[in-house]
Every structure is written in structure tokens, then in C-alpha cells.
C-alpha positions as CSV (number, residue, x, y, z in Angstrom):
1,M,-7.9,-1.6,30.7
2,E,-7.2,-2.8,27.4
3,K,-9.2,-5.9,26.4
4,T,-7.6,-8.8,24.9
5,A,-9.2,-12.0,23.3
6,V,-9.5,-14.8,25.9
7,R,-8.8,-17.6,23.3
8,P,-6.6,-16.7,20.2
9,V,-8.5,-17.6,17.0
10,L,-6.7,-20.3,14.9
11,R,-5.4,-19.7,11.9
12,T,-3.6,-22.1,9.3
13,R,-0.3,-22.2,8.0
14,R,-1.5,-21.3,4.6
15,E,-3.0,-18.3,6.0
16,Q,0.0,-17.1,7.7
17,F,1.9,-17.4,4.2
18,R,-0.8,-15.4,2.6
19,G,-0.8,-12.8,5.4
20,G,2.9,-12.4,4.9
21,G,2.8,-12.1,1.0
22,R,0.0,-9.3,1.4
23,A,2.1,-7.4,3.9
24,S,5.3,-8.1,1.7
25,L,3.4,-6.7,-1.3
26,I,2.2,-3.7,0.5
27,G,5.9,-3.0,1.8
28,T,7.3,-3.7,-1.9
29,G,4.8,-1.3,-3.3
30,F,5.3,1.6,-0.8
31,G,9.2,1.2,-1.3
32,V,8.8,1.9,-5.3
33,M,7.0,5.0,-4.4
34,W,9.9,6.0,-1.8
35,F,12.5,5.3,-4.4
36,A,10.7,7.0,-7.3
37,L,10.7,10.0,-5.3
38,G,14.1,10.0,-3.9
39,Q,16.0,9.0,-7.1
40,A,14.3,11.9,-9.0
41,V,16.9,14.1,-7.6
42,V,19.9,11.9,-7.7
43,H,22.1,13.1,-10.7
44,G,25.8,12.7,-12.1
45,A,28.2,9.7,-11.5
46,A,26.1,8.2,-8.6
47,R,22.9,8.0,-10.6
48,P,23.6,4.5,-12.2
49,Y,24.7,2.9,-9.0
50,V,21.7,4.0,-7.1
51,L,19.6,2.7,-9.9
52,A,21.4,-0.7,-9.9
53,A,21.2,-1.0,-6.2
54,G,17.3,-0.1,-6.1
55,A,16.8,-2.5,-9.0
56,L,18.5,-5.4,-6.7
57,L,16.6,-4.6,-3.6
58,F,13.5,-4.4,-5.6
59,A,13.9,-7.7,-7.3
60,A,14.7,-9.1,-3.9
61,S,11.5,-7.6,-2.2
62,A,9.4,-8.8,-5.2
63,A,10.7,-12.2,-5.1
64,T,9.8,-12.6,-1.6
65,V,6.1,-11.6,-2.3
66,V,6.1,-14.3,-5.1
67,R,7.7,-16.9,-3.0
68,L,5.3,-16.5,0.1
69,F,2.4,-16.7,-2.1
70,L,3.8,-19.8,-3.8
71,L,4.1,-21.3,-0.2
72,A,0.8,-20.5,0.6
73,R,-0.6,-22.5,-2.4
74,A,1.7,-25.5,-1.7
75,T,0.8,-25.8,1.9
76,P,-1.9,-28.1,2.7
77,A,-5.1,-26.1,3.8
78,D,-5.7,-27.8,7.1
79,E,-1.9,-27.4,8.2
80,P,-2.0,-25.6,11.8
81,G,-0.1,-22.4,12.3
82,V,0.7,-19.7,15.0
83,P,-2.3,-18.2,16.4
84,P,-2.3,-14.4,15.7
85,P,-1.7,-12.1,18.6
86,P,-5.0,-11.2,20.4
87,G,-6.8,-8.0,19.9
88,G,-4.9,-6.3,16.9
89,G,-6.6,-3.9,14.5
90,G,-9.9,-2.4,14.9
91,P,-10.8,1.3,15.3
92,K,-7.4,2.0,16.9
93,F,-5.8,1.0,13.6
94,L,-7.9,3.4,11.5
95,T,-7.3,6.2,14.1
96,V,-3.4,6.0,13.9
97,L,-3.8,6.1,9.8
98,L,-5.9,9.1,9.9
99,V,-3.8,11.0,12.3
100,E,-0.9,10.1,9.9
101,V,-2.6,11.4,6.7
102,A,-3.6,14.6,8.6
103,V,-0.2,15.4,10.1
104,L,1.7,14.6,6.7
105,G,-0.7,17.0,4.9
106,A,-0.6,19.6,7.1
107,G,3.1,19.5,7.7
108,N,3.9,18.9,3.9
109,N,1.7,22.0,3.0
110,V,3.7,24.3,5.4
111,L,6.9,23.4,4.1
112,R,5.7,23.8,0.6
113,T,3.8,27.2,1.0
114,T,4.7,29.1,4.1
115,L,8.2,27.9,4.6
116,D,9.2,27.3,0.8
117,R,11.1,24.4,1.7
118,P,9.8,21.8,-0.8
119,E,12.9,19.7,-0.7
120,M,12.4,18.9,2.9
121,M,8.7,17.5,2.2
122,L,10.5,13.8,2.1
123,S,12.3,14.2,5.4
124,W,9.3,15.3,7.0
125,S,7.1,12.2,5.3
126,A,9.4,9.7,6.6
127,L,9.5,11.4,10.2
128,V,5.6,10.9,10.3
129,V,5.6,7.6,8.6
130,G,8.2,6.4,10.7
131,A,6.8,7.7,14.0
132,H,3.5,6.1,13.0
133,F,4.7,2.7,13.0
134,F,5.3,2.8,16.9
135,P,1.5,3.0,17.8
136,L,0.8,0.8,14.9
137,A,3.2,-2.1,16.4
138,R,0.9,-1.8,19.6
139,T,-2.0,-1.7,17.8
140,L,-1.3,-4.5,15.7
141,R,0.6,-6.7,18.2
142,A,3.6,-6.7,15.9
143,P,6.8,-5.7,17.5
144,V,8.7,-5.9,14.5
145,L,7.2,-2.7,13.2
146,R,9.0,-0.6,15.7
147,L,12.3,-1.8,14.1
148,V,10.9,-0.4,10.5
149,G,9.8,2.8,12.0
150,A,13.1,3.4,13.9
151,A,15.2,2.7,10.5
152,M,13.0,5.3,8.8
153,L,13.5,7.9,11.5
154,A,17.3,7.1,11.2
155,T,17.2,7.9,7.4
156,V,16.0,11.6,8.5
157,G,19.0,11.6,11.1
158,L,21.4,10.8,8.2
159,A,19.9,13.6,6.0
160,A,20.2,16.1,8.9
161,V,24.1,14.8,9.2
162,A,24.5,15.0,5.4
163,V,23.1,18.7,5.3
164,L,24.0,20.2,8.3
165,G,27.2,18.4,9.3
166,L,28.8,17.5,5.9
167,G,27.6,20.3,3.8
168,A,25.8,18.3,1.2
169,D,23.2,20.4,-0.8
170,G,19.7,20.9,0.1
171,Q,18.5,17.9,-2.1
172,A,19.9,15.5,0.5
173,W,16.7,16.1,2.4
174,S,14.9,14.4,-0.3
175,Y,17.0,11.6,-1.7
176,V,18.6,10.4,1.6
177,P,15.0,9.6,3.2
178,G,13.5,8.7,-0.4
179,L,16.1,6.1,-1.1
180,G,16.6,5.2,2.5
181,C,13.2,4.4,3.2
182,A,13.0,2.2,0.0
183,A,15.7,0.3,1.2
184,V,14.1,-0.3,4.7
185,L,11.0,-1.5,3.0
186,W,12.7,-3.6,0.4
187,G,15.3,-5.1,2.8
188,G,12.9,-5.8,5.5
189,T,10.7,-7.8,3.1
190,A,13.7,-9.7,1.7
191,L,14.5,-10.7,5.2
192,S,10.9,-11.8,5.9
193,G,11.2,-14.4,3.0
194,L,14.7,-15.5,4.5
195,R,12.7,-16.0,7.9
196,A,9.8,-18.1,6.0
197,G,12.4,-20.3,4.2
198,R,14.0,-21.2,7.5
199,T,10.4,-21.9,9.0
200,T,9.7,-24.2,6.0
201,R,12.9,-26.2,6.7
202,D,12.3,-26.6,10.4
């Protein structure tokens, strides 16, 4: 049986905003990585539009990071917040990350060497990273991470439809999950900023 804390630890509203700011910063940073990898194989007339859309989403995500840290600074230090879910984190969190890294490395090595399909490495990465959000959601008691994971898995499905169903070139295995995962992370971060704004008005 899984143990949970009997009494949740109190945390202030300022701590909530800081925690949200740190999570948003991580999401924004990983979004930059996914976008950089995806846009590198986009050429032709679509490239300016892809870069413009990426810049807008990044700006919204980065603005959320700044907003959350500013809200934390402006919030009284003793204002009570919502208690965190009990039992989150710990060794299980590290186990999920270690398994993710091992599976990512092994799969991408096979694609790059044995199968000679390096263009599929971003799809494999999106598959593994998306899947890791499901145990992570349970470990951190954060159900919203399941939505992030499902959205990342959907980008791989879109890449498969583009290549296998619509006849797109093999680079779609790279740019669809690359740009798609960036949009998921940046869009999710921007939405969290909107929710934080509604919370402050309530």
C-alpha cells in the first residue's frame, strides 16, 4: 500500500506562485529545445510562418514566467495557499527520470546506427517523453501532466499520418514532433498564466 502524508504541509500563496514560476521556466526552456530541433529541418515558404508562430508562443510562455515571479514578489509572505498533494516526489520521481533517460538513449542510438533512421529520433524522443509524463503525474500528484503527455504522444501520431498517410517527406518525423512538443509546452505554460490571473482576481 502506498503511504501518504496524514497532514498536508501548509504552503503560502507566494510559494505557490514561485513553484508555478519555476515549473513554467522549465517548460519554456524545454520548449526552446524542441523548437530549435524541429525548425532546423523546415525550409521553403513555410519557414517564416513557423518562426513567427514560434516567436509568439515563446513570448507568451516567457511572459507567464515573469508574471508568476512578479506575483510571488507582490504577494504577502503570510498569505495562505492551497496545501500541496501529499506524498509527491521522492525516489519514484528520480526512478522515472532515470528510466526515461535510459530508454531515450538506447532507442535513439538504435535509430541512428542500426536502423540508419536519424530523422525518426525526435519522434522517438516525443514518444518517450510524452509517455514519462503519465507515471510522473502519479508520482507528483499532478493530473495535468497526463494532458501534457497525451498531447506530446499526439504529435507522433500526426507525424505518422503526415508521412504514412499523406505522403510527406521523412523529415516530418522530425519537424512535426519538434514543433508540436514546443507548442504543447509553451501553450500549456501560457494557459497556466491565464489561470493564475483568474486566481488573483477571485
